[in-house]
C-alpha positions in Angstrom: 0.0 0.0 0.0 2.8 2.4 0.9 4.5 1.7 -2.4 1.3 2.7 -4.3 1.0 5.9 -2.4 4.7 6.7 -3.0 4.4 5.9 -6.7 1.4 8.3 -7.0 3.2 11.0 -5.1 6.4 10.6 -7.3 4.3 10.8 -10.4 2.9 14.1 -9.2 6.4 15.5 -9.2 6.7 14.7 -12.9 3.2 15.8 -13.9 0.9 17.3 -11.2 -2.4 16.3 -12.7 -5.4 16.1 -10.4 -8.8 17.6 -9.7 -9.2 20.8 -7.7 -9.2 20.0 -4.0 -11.9 20.4 -1.4 -9.9 23.0 0.4 -9.0 26.2 -1.5 -5.4 26.1 -2.9 -5.1 22.3 -3.0 -5.5 19.5 -5.6 -6.4 15.9 -5.2 -5.1 12.8 -6.9 -6.5 9.3 -6.4 -4.1 6.4 -5.6 -4.7 3.8 -8.4 -6.1 0.6 -6.9 -6.3 1.9 -3.3 -9.1 3.8 -1.4 -6.8 6.7 -0.8 -6.6 10.3 -2.1 -3.4 12.4 -2.0 -4.2 16.1 -1.2 -1.4 18.3 -2.5 -0.5 21.9 -3.1 1.7 23.5 -5.7 4.0 26.2 -4.5 6.3 28.5 -6.4 9.9 28.8 -5.3 11.5 31.3 -7.7 11.1 29.8 -11.1 10.4 26.3 -9.9 7.2 24.7 -8.9 7.1 22.3 -5.9 4.5 19.7 -5.1 3.9 19.3 -1.4 1.7 16.5 -0.2 -0.6 18.0 2.4 -2.4 14.9 3.5 -3.2 11.3 2.6 -7.0 10.8 3.0 -9.0 7.6 3.1 -11.5 7.9 0.2 -14.5 7.1 2.4 -13.9 10.0 4.8 -16.9 12.3 4.8 -15.9 15.9 4.2 -18.5 18.5 5.0 -19.7 20.4 1.9 -19.0 23.8 3.5 -15.3 23.0 3.6 -15.4 22.6 -0.2 -16.8 26.1 -0.5 -14.2 27.7 1.8 -16.6 28.3 4.8 -14.5 26.1 7.1 -13.2 29.0 9.2 -16.7 30.4 9.7 -18.0 27.0 10.7 -15.2 26.6 13.3 -15.8 30.0 14.7 -19.6 29.2 15.1 -18.8 25.9 16.8 -16.5 27.8 19.2 -19.3 30.3 20.0 -21.8 27.5 20.6 -19.3 25.7 22.8 -18.6 28.8 25.0 -22.4 29.5 25.3 -23.0 25.9 26.3 -20.3 26.0 29.0 -21.7 29.3 30.3 -25.2 27.8 30.6 -23.8 24.6 32.3 -21.9 26.7 34.9 -25.0 28.8 35.6 -27.1 25.6 36.2 -24.3 24.2 38.4 -24.2 27.4 40.5 -27.9 27.4 40.8 -28.0 23.8 42.1 -25.1 24.3 44.4 -26.7 27.4 46.0 
């Protein structure tokens, strides 16, 4: 399995072909014969392009659609607000019961 992933990654160095990634600025390439996807980014260093493997993802992993549209930061901020509010309510209930 690791050999198949390595082979796919090395091929990207020769010809970085893949579909646009689910996260802005990345691309994805399926590993032939395996249920894995290589997420990669292409960076510019002077006159050379470099392919950086960002992550190896199992193909059955469920990615939220909002991440595909670049709303991941807003979602995380909203989750953090909900978490803080929930903790405030729990503390209030705990203080009321303890009183």
